[in-house]
MOPAC internal coordinates of N, CA, C and O (Angstrom, degrees):
PM7 1SCF
backbone

  N    0.0000 0     0.00 0     0.00 0    0    0    0
  C    1.4504 1     0.00 0     0.00 0    1    0    0
  C    1.5187 1   108.69 1     0.00 0    2    1    0
  O    1.2310 1   120.79 1   -39.95 1    3    2    1
  N    1.3339 1   116.09 1   140.05 1    3    2    1
  C    1.4617 1   123.09 1  -179.66 1    5    3    2
  C    1.5107 1   109.84 1   -67.06 1    6    5    3
  O    1.2310 1   119.88 1   -51.55 1    7    6    5
  N    1.3222 1   117.84 1   128.45 1    7    6    5
  C    1.4640 1   120.13 1  -179.33 1    9    7    6
  C    1.5222 1   112.53 1  -115.53 1   10    9    7
  O    1.2310 1   119.99 1   174.18 1   11   10    9
  N    1.3182 1   117.63 1    -5.82 1   11   10    9
  C    1.4561 1   120.50 1  -179.74 1   13   11   10
  C    1.5148 1   111.58 1   -84.57 1   14   13   11
  O    1.2310 1   120.73 1    -0.43 1   15   14   13
  N    1.3195 1   116.22 1   179.57 1   15   14   13
  C    1.4659 1   119.19 1   178.74 1   17   15   14
  C    1.5300 1   109.94 1   -67.78 1   18   17   15
  O    1.2310 1   121.61 1   -32.28 1   19   18   17
  N    1.3009 1   114.53 1   147.72 1   19   18   17
  C    1.4580 1   119.95 1   178.70 1   21   19   18
  C    1.5286 1   108.66 1   -69.72 1   22   21   19
  O    1.2310 1   120.49 1   -42.51 1   23   22   21
  N    1.3333 1   116.67 1   137.49 1   23   22   21
  C    1.4636 1   118.07 1   177.43 1   25   23   22
  C    1.5271 1   110.29 1   -65.30 1   26   25   23
  O    1.2310 1   121.28 1   -36.42 1   27   26   25
  N    1.3148 1   115.15 1   143.58 1   27   26   25
  C    1.4679 1   119.75 1   179.66 1   29   27   26
  C    1.5252 1   109.24 1   -75.45 1   30   29   27
  O    1.2310 1   121.11 1   -43.20 1   31   30   29
  N    1.3200 1   115.48 1   136.80 1   31   30   29
  C    1.4670 1   120.93 1   176.24 1   33   31   30
  C    1.5152 1   108.08 1  -123.99 1   34   33   31
  O    1.2310 1   119.73 1   -47.03 1   35   34   33
  N    1.3357 1   118.12 1   132.97 1   35   34   33
  C    1.4633 1   119.68 1   179.35 1   37   35   34
  C    1.5273 1   111.80 1   -58.39 1   38   37   35
  O    1.2310 1   120.77 1   139.20 1   39   38   37
  N    1.3229 1   116.14 1   -40.80 1   39   38   37
  C    1.4530 1   121.66 1   178.63 1   41   39   38
  C    1.5142 1   107.15 1  -147.27 1   42   41   39
  O    1.2310 1   120.28 1   -48.69 1   43   42   41
  N    1.3160 1   117.07 1   131.31 1   43   42   41
  C    1.4585 1   121.22 1   178.03 1   45   43   42
  C    1.5220 1   108.01 1  -121.98 1   46   45   43
  O    1.2310 1   120.82 1   -81.94 1   47   46   45
  N    1.3145 1   116.04 1    98.06 1   47   46   45
  C    1.4553 1   122.03 1  -178.57 1   49   47   46
  C    1.5232 1   108.91 1  -113.90 1   50   49   47
  O    1.2310 1   120.49 1   -45.10 1   51   50   49
  N    1.3170 1   116.67 1   134.90 1   51   50   49
  C    1.4626 1   121.28 1  -178.03 1   53   51   50
  C    1.5140 1   110.74 1  -118.46 1   54   53   51
  O    1.2310 1   120.81 1   -49.49 1   55   54   53
  N    1.3227 1   116.06 1   130.51 1   55   54   53
  C    1.4636 1   121.33 1   177.60 1   57   55   54
  C    1.5328 1   110.23 1  -135.18 1   58   57   55
  O    1.2310 1   120.62 1  -155.97 1   59   58   57
  N    1.3045 1   116.42 1    24.03 1   59   58   57
  C    1.4665 1   122.52 1  -173.14 1   61   59   58
  C    1.5264 1   113.75 1   -49.74 1   62   61   59
  O    1.2310 1   119.87 1   134.72 1   63   62   61
  N    1.3186 1   117.85 1   -45.28 1   63   62   61
  C    1.4622 1   121.57 1  -173.18 1   65   63   62
  C    1.5218 1   113.78 1  -100.39 1   66   65   63
  O    1.2310 1   119.89 1  -170.36 1   67   66   65
  N    1.3101 1   117.81 1     9.64 1   67   66   65
  C    1.4645 1   120.23 1  -177.96 1   69   67   66
  C    1.5180 1   110.78 1   -79.74 1   70   69   67
  O    1.2310 1   120.27 1   -36.07 1   71   70   69
  N    1.3309 1   117.09 1   143.93 1   71   70   69
  C    1.4706 1   121.57 1  -179.64 1   73   71   70
  C    1.5294 1   111.92 1   -64.30 1   74   73   71
  O    1.2310 1   120.07 1   146.52 1   75   74   73
  N    1.3238 1   117.47 1   -33.48 1   75   74   73
  C    1.4707 1   122.27 1   178.32 1   77   75   74
  C    1.5113 1   109.49 1  -124.00 1   78   77   75
  O    1.2310 1   119.32 1  -105.21 1   79   78   77
  N    1.3273 1   118.91 1    74.79 1   79   78   77
  C    1.4623 1   120.88 1  -170.21 1   81   79   78
  C    1.5258 1   114.94 1   -62.09 1   82   81   79
  O    1.2310 1   119.10 1   143.82 1   83   82   81
  N    1.3149 1   119.33 1   -36.18 1   83   82   81
  C    1.4613 1   119.93 1  -177.51 1   85   83   82
  C    1.5248 1   110.64 1   -69.03 1   86   85   83
  O    1.2310 1   120.10 1   134.27 1   87   86   85
  N    1.3268 1   117.41 1   -45.73 1   87   86   85
  C    1.4643 1   120.70 1   177.99 1   89   87   86
  C    1.5226 1   110.97 1   -64.45 1   90   89   87
  O    1.2310 1   120.36 1   140.32 1   91   90   89
  N    1.3122 1   116.91 1   -39.68 1   91   90   89
  C    1.4732 1   120.49 1   179.15 1   93   91   90
  C    1.5203 1   110.87 1   -66.85 1   94   93   91
  O    1.2310 1   120.03 1   140.76 1   95   94   93
  N    1.3066 1   117.55 1   -39.24 1   95   94   93
  C    1.4569 1   120.82 1   177.24 1   97   95   94
  C    1.5288 1   110.49 1   -62.82 1   98   97   95
  O    1.2310 1   119.99 1   139.11 1   99   98   97
  N    1.3251 1   117.63 1   -40.89 1   99   98   97
  C    1.4707 1   121.99 1   177.11 1  101   99   98
  C    1.5213 1   109.95 1   -61.13 1  102  101   99
  O    1.2310 1   120.50 1   134.62 1  103  102  101
  N    1.3498 1   116.64 1   -45.38 1  103  102  101
  C    1.4640 1   121.37 1  -179.64 1  105  103  102
  C    1.5306 1   110.58 1   -61.57 1  106  105  103
  O    1.2310 1   120.26 1   134.40 1  107  106  105
  N    1.3218 1   117.12 1   -45.60 1  107  106  105
  C    1.4627 1   121.08 1  -179.36 1  109  107  106
  C    1.5285 1   111.78 1   -66.15 1  110  109  107
  O    1.2310 1   120.43 1   140.82 1  111  110  109
  N    1.3132 1   116.78 1   -39.18 1  111  110  109
  C    1.4590 1   120.04 1   178.18 1  113  111  110
  C    1.5272 1   110.64 1   -66.56 1  114  113  111
  O    1.2310 1   120.37 1   140.57 1  115  114  113
  N    1.3353 1   116.91 1   -39.43 1  115  114  113
  C    1.4638 1   120.33 1   176.13 1  117  115  114
  C    1.5297 1   110.80 1   -61.02 1  118  117  115
  O    1.2310 1   120.33 1   138.18 1  119  118  117
  N    1.3340 1   116.97 1   -41.82 1  119  118  117
  C    1.4693 1   120.50 1   177.58 1  121  119  118
  C    1.5241 1   110.98 1   -65.57 1  122  121  119
  O    1.2310 1   120.39 1   140.39 1  123  122  121
  N    1.3239 1   116.86 1   -39.61 1  123  122  121
  C    1.4684 1   121.01 1   177.13 1  125  123  122
  C    1.5270 1   110.31 1   -57.04 1  126  125  123
  O    1.2310 1   120.83 1   133.55 1  127  126  125
  N    1.3298 1   116.01 1   -46.45 1  127  126  125
  C    1.4663 1   119.98 1   179.33 1  129  127  126
  C    1.5282 1   111.14 1   -66.46 1  130  129  127
  O    1.2310 1   120.39 1   141.04 1  131  130  129
  N    1.3191 1   116.85 1   -38.96 1  131  130  129
  C    1.4634 1   120.10 1   179.20 1  133  131  130
  C    1.5217 1   110.89 1   -63.25 1  134  133  131
  O    1.2310 1   119.95 1   131.19 1  135  134  133
  N    1.3153 1   117.70 1   -48.81 1  135  134  133
  C    1.4621 1   121.41 1  -174.77 1  137  135  134
  C    1.5251 1   113.40 1   -73.03 1  138  137  135
  O    1.2310 1   120.23 1   146.72 1  139  138  137
  N    1.3210 1   117.17 1   -33.28 1  139  138  137
  C    1.4621 1   119.20 1  -172.26 1  141  139  138
  C    1.5243 1   114.17 1  -116.67 1  142  141  139
  O    1.2310 1   119.98 1   179.12 1  143  142  141
  N    1.3211 1   117.64 1    -0.88 1  143  142  141
  C    1.4581 1   120.78 1   178.34 1  145  143  142
  C    1.5145 1   111.22 1   -85.45 1  146  145  143
  O    1.2310 1   121.35 1    -2.10 1  147  146  145
  N    1.3008 1   115.01 1   177.90 1  147  146  145
  C    1.4610 1   120.16 1   175.26 1  149  147  146
  C    1.5201 1   108.61 1  -153.64 1  150  149  147
  O    1.2310 1   121.52 1   -21.91 1  151  150  149
  N    1.2856 1   114.71 1   158.09 1  151  150  149
  C    1.4574 1   121.39 1   178.13 1  153  151  150
  C    1.5223 1   108.86 1  -110.32 1  154  153  151
  O    1.2310 1   120.42 1   -27.89 1  155  154  153
  N    1.3246 1   116.81 1   152.11 1  155  154  153
  C    1.4649 1   118.86 1   175.26 1  157  155  154
  C    1.5267 1   110.21 1   -61.97 1  158  157  155
  O    1.2310 1   120.64 1   -28.11 1  159  158  157
  N    1.3041 1   116.39 1   151.89 1  159  158  157
  C    1.4666 1   121.37 1  -179.06 1  161  159  158
  C    1.5288 1   111.61 1   -54.29 1  162  161  159
  O    1.2310 1   120.39 1   146.00 1  163  162  161
  N    1.3234 1   116.85 1   -34.00 1  163  162  161
  C    1.4615 1   120.81 1  -178.59 1  165  163  162
  C    1.5279 1   112.93 1   -66.28 1  166  165  163
  O    1.2310 1   120.05 1   163.17 1  167  166  165
  N    1.3369 1   117.50 1   -16.83 1  167  166  165
  C    1.4615 1   121.52 1  -179.51 1  169  167  166
  C    1.5287 1   113.16 1  -102.59 1  170  169  167
  O    1.2310 1   120.33 1  -175.38 1  171  170  169
  N    1.3160 1   116.98 1     4.62 1  171  170  169
  C    1.4627 1   120.65 1   178.22 1  173  171  170
  C    1.5254 1   109.51 1   -76.00 1  174  173  171
  O    1.2310 1   120.96 1   -34.38 1  175  174  173
  N    1.3195 1   115.77 1   145.62 1  175  174  173
  C    1.4617 1   122.30 1  -178.45 1  177  175  174
  C    1.5247 1   109.94 1  -103.77 1  178  177  175
  O    1.2310 1   120.48 1   -44.01 1  179  178  177
  N    1.3179 1   116.69 1   135.99 1  179  178  177
  C    1.4682 1   121.64 1  -179.66 1  181  179  178
  C    1.5257 1   109.86 1   -71.11 1  182  181  179
  O    1.2310 1   121.35 1   -44.98 1  183  182  181
  N    1.3193 1   115.02 1   135.02 1  183  182  181
  C    1.4688 1   121.53 1   177.46 1  185  183  182
  C    1.5247 1   108.74 1   -87.60 1  186  185  183
  O    1.2310 1   120.99 1  -101.70 1  187  186  185
  N    1.3224 1   115.70 1    78.30 1  187  186  185
  C    1.4587 1   121.18 1   177.96 1  189  187  186
  C    1.5262 1   108.70 1  -153.54 1  190  189  187
  O    1.2310 1   120.53 1    -3.33 1  191  190  189
  N    1.3010 1   116.58 1   176.67 1  191  190  189
  C    1.4564 1   122.44 1   175.41 1  193  191  190
  C    1.5202 1   114.22 1    53.74 1  194  193  191
  O    1.2310 1   121.12 1    45.70 1  195  194  193
  N    1.3324 1   115.46 1  -134.30 1  195  194  193
  C    1.4608 1   122.11 1  -176.16 1  197  195  194
  C    1.5286 1   111.96 1   -63.32 1  198  197  195
  O    1.2310 1   120.11 1   144.62 1  199  198  197
  N    1.3305 1   117.40 1   -35.38 1  199  198  197
  C    1.4650 1   120.06 1   179.77 1  201  199  198
  C    1.5262 1   110.90 1   -66.47 1  202  201  199
  O    1.2310 1   120.24 1   135.69 1  203  202  201
  N    1.3116 1   117.14 1   -44.31 1  203  202  201
  C    1.4627 1   120.40 1   177.11 1  205  203  202
  C    1.5238 1   110.40 1   -63.02 1  206  205  203
  O    1.2310 1   120.09 1   138.47 1  207  206  205
  N    1.3276 1   117.44 1   -41.53 1  207  206  205
  C    1.4658 1   120.91 1   178.27 1  209  207  206
  C    1.5243 1   110.94 1   -61.18 1  210  209  207
  O    1.2310 1   120.33 1   137.48 1  211  210  209
  N    1.3115 1   116.97 1   -42.52 1  211  210  209
  C    1.4716 1   121.53 1   178.34 1  213  211  210
  C    1.5263 1   111.30 1   -60.79 1  214  213  211
  O    1.2310 1   120.80 1   132.87 1  215  214  213
  N    1.3324 1   116.08 1   -47.13 1  215  214  213
  C    1.4609 1   119.93 1  -179.43 1  217  215  214
  C    1.5281 1   111.73 1   -67.42 1  218  217  215
  O    1.2310 1   120.19 1   141.79 1  219  218  217
  N    1.3266 1   117.24 1   -38.21 1  219  218  217
  C    1.4728 1   119.93 1   177.40 1  221  219  218
  C    1.5248 1   110.69 1   -63.71 1  222  221  219
  O    1.2310 1   119.93 1   137.56 1  223  222  221
  N    1.3273 1   117.74 1   -42.44 1  223  222  221
  C    1.4690 1   120.69 1   176.26 1  225  223  222
  C    1.5255 1   110.76 1   -60.56 1  226  225  223
  O    1.2310 1   120.74 1   137.03 1  227  226  225
  N    1.3177 1   116.19 1   -42.97 1  227  226  225
  C    1.4598 1   121.29 1   178.78 1  229  227  226
  C    1.5276 1   110.19 1   -61.30 1  230  229  227
  O    1.2310 1   120.58 1   134.82 1  231  230  229
  N    1.3282 1   116.49 1   -45.18 1  231  230  229
  C    1.4633 1   120.68 1  -178.13 1  233  231  230
  C    1.5249 1   111.34 1   -68.41 1  234  233  231
  O    1.2310 1   119.67 1   147.19 1  235  234  233
  N    1.3278 1   118.23 1   -32.81 1  235  234  233
  C    1.4719 1   120.65 1   175.64 1  237  235  234
  C    1.5219 1   110.58 1   -64.85 1  238  237  235
  O    1.2310 1   120.70 1   134.93 1  239  238  237
  N    1.3386 1   116.26 1   -45.07 1  239  238  237
  C    1.4645 1   120.28 1   179.08 1  241  239  238
  C    1.5189 1   111.66 1   -60.11 1  242  241  239
  O    1.2310 1   120.45 1   147.24 1  243  242  241
  N    1.3228 1   116.75 1   -32.76 1  243  242  241
  C    1.4630 1   121.98 1  -176.91 1  245  243  242
  C    1.5290 1   112.75 1   -96.25 1  246  245  243
  O    1.2310 1   120.28 1  -171.67 1  247  246  245
  N    1.3275 1   117.07 1     8.33 1  247  246  245
  C    1.4699 1   123.85 1   177.91 1  249  247  246
  C    1.5308 1   114.82 1    64.35 1  250  249  247
  O    1.2310 1   120.08 1  -152.28 1  251  250  249
  N    1.3193 1   117.46 1    27.72 1  251  250  249
  C    1.4667 1   120.43 1   171.38 1  253  251  250
  C    1.5157 1   110.89 1   -87.70 1  254  253  251
  O    1.2310 1   120.72 1   155.02 1  255  254  253
  N    1.3294 1   116.22 1   -24.98 1  255  254  253
  C    1.4614 1   121.48 1  -176.04 1  257  255  254
  C    1.5191 1   108.67 1  -131.75 1  258  257  255
  O    1.2310 1   120.78 1   -52.09 1  259  258  257
  N    1.3034 1   116.11 1   127.91 1  259  258  257
  C    1.4547 1   121.30 1   177.91 1  261  259  258
  C    1.5233 1   108.67 1  -112.13 1  262  261  259
  O    1.2310 1   121.35 1   -17.83 1  263  262  261
  N    1.3070 1   115.01 1   162.17 1  263  262  261
  C    1.4546 1   118.58 1   175.24 1  265  263  262
  C    1.5049 1   112.65 1   115.82 1  266  265  263
  O    1.2310 1   121.92 1    17.49 1  267  266  265
  N    1.3033 1   113.92 1  -162.51 1  267  266  265
  C    1.4630 1   121.42 1  -174.00 1  269  267  266
  C    1.5264 1   111.41 1   -68.67 1  270  269  267
  O    1.2310 1   121.40 1    -9.21 1  271  270  269
  N    1.3030 1   114.93 1   170.79 1  271  270  269
  C    1.4552 1   121.32 1  -179.20 1  273  271  270
  C    1.5266 1   112.73 1   -79.58 1  274  273  271
  O    1.2310 1   119.54 1  -176.37 1  275  274  273
  N    1.3253 1   118.49 1     3.63 1  275  274  273
  C    1.4594 1   118.91 1   178.67 1  277  275  274
  C    1.5195 1   109.54 1   -67.24 1  278  277  275
  O    1.2310 1   121.03 1   -31.02 1  279  278  277
  N    1.2882 1   115.63 1   148.98 1  279  278  277
  C    1.4641 1   121.22 1  -178.15 1  281  279  278
  C    1.5139 1   109.56 1  -125.98 1  282  281  279
  O    1.2310 1   121.61 1  -106.19 1  283  282  281
  N    1.3048 1   114.53 1    73.81 1  283  282  281
  C    1.4583 1   120.37 1   178.71 1  285  283  282
  C    1.5243 1   108.66 1  -111.02 1  286  285  283
  O    1.2310 1   121.39 1   -25.93 1  287  286  285
  N    1.3168 1   114.95 1   154.07 1  287  286  285
  C    1.4608 1   119.19 1   175.54 1  289  287  286
  C    1.5178 1   107.23 1   -81.58 1  290  289  287
  O    1.2310 1   121.10 1   -66.68 1  291  290  289
  N    1.3054 1   115.50 1   113.32 1  291  290  289
  C    1.4538 1   120.80 1   177.01 1  293  291  290
  C    1.5228 1   107.49 1  -145.46 1  294  293  291
  O    1.2310 1   120.71 1     4.97 1  295  294  293
  N    1.3208 1   116.26 1  -175.03 1  295  294  293
  C    1.4615 1   120.26 1  -177.65 1  297  295  294
  C    1.5226 1   111.87 1   -60.33 1  298  297  295
  O    1.2310 1   120.31 1   139.83 1  299  298  297
  N    1.3348 1   117.02 1   -40.17 1  299  298  297
  C    1.4678 1   120.82 1  -179.05 1  301  299  298
  C    1.5236 1   111.68 1   -65.72 1  302  301  299
  O    1.2310 1   119.93 1   135.02 1  303  302  301
  N    1.3252 1   117.74 1   -44.98 1  303  302  301
  C    1.4686 1   119.44 1  -179.14 1  305  303  302
  C    1.5295 1   110.99 1   -69.28 1  306  305  303
  O    1.2310 1   119.95 1   142.73 1  307  306  305
  N    1.3236 1   117.71 1   -37.27 1  307  306  305
  C    1.4619 1   120.73 1   177.78 1  309  307  306
  C    1.5250 1   110.88 1   -64.95 1  310  309  307
  O    1.2310 1   120.46 1   136.07 1  311  310  309
  N    1.3306 1   116.73 1   -43.93 1  311  310  309
  C    1.4643 1   120.93 1   179.09 1  313  311  310
  C    1.5282 1   110.70 1   -64.55 1  314  313  311
  O    1.2310 1   120.27 1   138.08 1  315  314  313
  N    1.3266 1   117.08 1   -41.92 1  315  314  313
  C    1.4654 1   121.11 1   178.83 1  317  315  314
  C    1.5245 1   110.71 1   -64.46 1  318  317  315
  O    1.2310 1   120.25 1   136.97 1  319  318  317
  N    1.3173 1   117.14 1   -43.03 1  319  318  317
  C    1.4621 1   120.77 1  -179.78 1  321  319  318
  C    1.5220 1   111.13 1   -65.69 1  322  321  319
  O    1.2310 1   120.42 1   142.03 1  323  322  321
  N    1.3040 1   116.80 1   -37.97 1  323  322  321
  C    1.4626 1   120.86 1   176.40 1  325  323  322
  C    1.5239 1   110.32 1   -61.88 1  326  325  323
  O    1.2310 1   120.15 1   132.42 1  327  326  325
  N    1.3316 1   117.32 1   -47.58 1  327  326  325
  C    1.4692 1   120.85 1   179.82 1  329  327  326
  C    1.5273 1   111.13 1   -63.77 1  330  329  327
  O    1.2310 1   120.65 1   135.75 1  331  330  329
  N    1.3255 1   116.37 1   -44.25 1  331  330  329
  C    1.4604 1   121.60 1  -178.36 1  333  331  330
  C    1.5233 1   111.22 1   -62.53 1  334  333  331
  O    1.2310 1   120.00 1   128.34 1  335  334  333
  N    1.3175 1   117.60 1   -51.66 1  335  334  333
  C    1.4583 1   120.00 1  -177.44 1  337  335  334
  C    1.5289 1   111.89 1   -70.17 1  338  337  335
  O    1.2310 1   120.00 1   149.96 1  339  338  337
  N    1.3232 1   117.61 1   -30.04 1  339  338  337
  C    1.4680 1   120.13 1   176.29 1  341  339  338
  C    1.5192 1   110.64 1   -67.67 1  342  341  339
  O    1.2310 1   120.33 1   139.64 1  343  342  341
  N    1.3202 1   116.98 1   -40.36 1  343  342  341
  C    1.4604 1   120.79 1   177.54 1  345  343  342
  C    1.5235 1   110.71 1   -60.43 1  346  345  343
  O    1.2310 1   120.50 1   145.93 1  347  346  345
  N    1.3156 1   116.65 1   -34.07 1  347  346  345
  C    1.4625 1   122.02 1  -179.81 1  349  347  346
  C    1.5297 1   112.95 1   -90.71 1  350  349  347
  O    1.2310 1   119.88 1  -172.24 1  351  350  349
  N    1.3255 1   117.83 1     7.76 1  351  350  349
  C    1.4708 1   123.74 1   179.11 1  353  351  350
  C    1.5281 1   113.17 1    60.49 1  354  353  351
  O    1.2310 1   120.61 1  -142.70 1  355  354  353
  N    1.3056 1   116.45 1    37.30 1  355  354  353
  C    1.4619 1   121.19 1  -178.20 1  357  355  354
  C    1.5262 1   112.85 1  -109.83 1  358  357  355
  O    1.2310 1   120.23 1  -158.90 1  359  358  357
  N    1.3229 1   117.16 1    21.10 1  359  358  357
  C    1.4573 1   120.72 1  -176.78 1  361  359  358
  C    1.5220 1   112.55 1   -56.45 1  362  361  359
  O    1.2310 1   120.01 1   144.45 1  363  362  361
  N    1.3226 1   117.58 1   -35.55 1  363  362  361
  C    1.4639 1   120.89 1  -178.31 1  365  363  362
  C    1.5248 1   112.31 1   -74.17 1  366  365  363
  O    1.2310 1   120.49 1   167.92 1  367  366  365
  N    1.3218 1   116.66 1   -12.08 1  367  366  365
  C    1.4624 1   121.18 1  -175.18 1  369  367  366
  C    1.5235 1   113.53 1  -102.91 1  370  369  367
  O    1.2310 1   120.52 1  -179.00 1  371  370  369
  N    1.3182 1   116.62 1     1.00 1  371  370  369
  C    1.4606 1   119.96 1  -178.79 1  373  371  370
  C    1.5235 1   108.43 1  -132.39 1  374  373  371
  O    1.2310 1   120.95 1   -36.40 1  375  374  373
  N    1.3141 1   115.78 1   143.60 1  375  374  373
  C    1.4576 1   121.13 1   177.39 1  377  375  374
  C    1.5254 1   106.97 1  -125.51 1  378  377  375
  O    1.2310 1   120.99 1   -79.31 1  379  378  377
  N    1.3277 1   115.71 1   100.69 1  379  378  377
  C    1.4604 1   119.92 1  -177.48 1  381  379  378
  C    1.5203 1   111.81 1   -67.14 1  382  381  379
  O    1.2310 1   120.08 1   144.79 1  383  382  381
  N    1.3090 1   117.46 1   -35.21 1  383  382  381
  C    1.4727 1   120.21 1  -179.70 1  385  383  382
  C    1.5234 1   110.56 1   -65.27 1  386  385  383
  O    1.2310 1   120.61 1   137.49 1  387  386  385
  N    1.3268 1   116.43 1   -42.51 1  387  386  385
  C    1.4644 1   120.46 1   179.71 1  389  387  386
  C    1.5314 1   111.51 1   -86.96 1  390  389  387
  O    1.2310 1   120.70 1   172.21 1  391  390  389
  N    1.3294 1   116.27 1    -7.79 1  391  390  389
  C    1.4657 1   123.05 1  -178.45 1  393  391  390
  C    1.5196 1   112.03 1    56.41 1  394  393  391
  O    1.2310 1   121.70 1  -125.98 1  395  394  393
  N    1.3722 1   114.36 1    54.02 1  395  394  393
  C    1.4576 1   120.47 1   178.36 1  397  395  394
  C    1.5252 1   110.72 1  -133.67 1  398  397  395
  O    1.2310 1   121.78 1   -23.22 1  399  398  397
  N    1.3131 1   114.21 1   156.78 1  399  398  397
  C    1.4657 1   122.39 1   173.94 1  401  399  398
  C    1.5197 1   105.92 1  -138.85 1  402  401  399
  O    1.2310 1   120.28 1   -31.68 1  403  402  401
  N    1.3376 1   117.07 1   148.32 1  403  402  401
  C    1.4555 1   115.81 1   178.90 1  405  403  402
  C    1.5261 1   110.97 1   -95.32 1  406  405  403
  O    1.2310 1   121.56 1   -20.23 1  407  406  405
  N    1.3127 1   114.63 1   159.77 1  407  406  405
  C    1.4645 1   121.97 1  -171.74 1  409  407  406
  C    1.5291 1   114.06 1   -58.34 1  410  409  407
  O    1.2310 1   118.34 1   138.22 1  411  410  409
  N    1.3412 1   120.78 1   -41.78 1  411  410  409
  C    1.4622 1   118.89 1   179.46 1  413  411  410
  C    1.5351 1   112.92 1   -61.85 1  414  413  411
  O    1.2310 1   120.25 1   141.85 1  415  414  413
  N    1.3205 1   117.12 1   -38.15 1  415  414  413
  C    1.4644 1   119.90 1   178.07 1  417  415  414
  C    1.5209 1   110.64 1   -66.37 1  418  417  415
  O    1.2310 1   120.69 1   136.70 1  419  418  417
  N    1.3146 1   116.29 1   -43.30 1  419  418  417
  C    1.4643 1   120.24 1   179.27 1  421  419  418
  C    1.5226 1   110.10 1   -63.39 1  422  421  419
  O    1.2310 1   119.77 1   137.18 1  423  422  421
  N    1.3235 1   118.04 1   -42.82 1  423  422  421
  C    1.4668 1   121.99 1   178.61 1  425  423  422
  C    1.5312 1   110.55 1   -60.17 1  426  425  423
  O    1.2310 1   120.58 1   137.43 1  427  426  425
  N    1.3330 1   116.51 1   -42.57 1  427  426  425
  C    1.4645 1   120.12 1   178.44 1  429  427  426
  C    1.5312 1   110.62 1   -63.36 1  430  429  427
  O    1.2310 1   119.81 1   133.77 1  431  430  429
  N    1.3101 1   117.96 1   -46.23 1  431  430  429
  C    1.4581 1   120.99 1   179.95 1  433  431  430
  C    1.5292 1   111.66 1   -61.61 1  434  433  431
  O    1.2310 1   120.69 1   137.63 1  435  434  433
  N    1.3213 1   116.28 1   -42.37 1  435  434  433
  C    1.4716 1   120.31 1   178.54 1  437  435  434
  C    1.5231 1   111.01 1   -63.86 1  438  437  435
  O    1.2310 1   120.44 1   135.67 1  439  438  437
  N    1.3110 1   116.77 1   -44.33 1  439  438  437
  C    1.4710 1   120.99 1  -179.12 1  441  439  438
  C    1.5190 1   111.21 1   -65.53 1  442  441  439
  O    1.2310 1   120.80 1   138.34 1  443  442  441
  N    1.3156 1   116.08 1   -41.66 1  443  442  441
  C    1.4530 1   120.71 1  -174.78 1  445  443  442
  C    1.5236 1   113.20 1   -81.49 1  446  445  443
  O    1.2310 1   120.06 1   142.32 1  447  446  445
  N    1.3394 1   117.49 1   -37.68 1  447  446  445
  C    1.4725 1   120.45 1  -172.23 1  449  447  446
  C    1.5238 1   114.35 1  -123.14 1  450  449  447
  O    1.2310 1   120.44 1   174.74 1  451  450  449
  N    1.3378 1   116.77 1    -5.26 1  451  450  449
  C    1.4589 1   120.80 1  -173.94 1  453  451  450
  C    1.4588 1   114.77 1   -71.37 1  454  453  451
  O    1.2310 1   120.10 1   180.00 1  455  454  453

């Protein structure tokens, strides 16, 4: 039995018993990049205008945000967005202070909840 330290692996994904291991491995690797990747600041999208309205509508449908149909950046929308993105493990992909989100996170949210 091995008694030394385990070798470090950048990513350890297992699909041994999956019916479609190659497709499942691709899906898991994509999630790994989504959850732990980052985009350069120049590729971050501003959370305002139509994008903020889209996300607020999404959060209303999912009961993260209550209230009127207005889509303004305020304490309620910031708190709802924090809860929503945290539930989806996207904390590293959104910056509430700078009011930005990166494109991969937005694409995931649109695909999953849009």
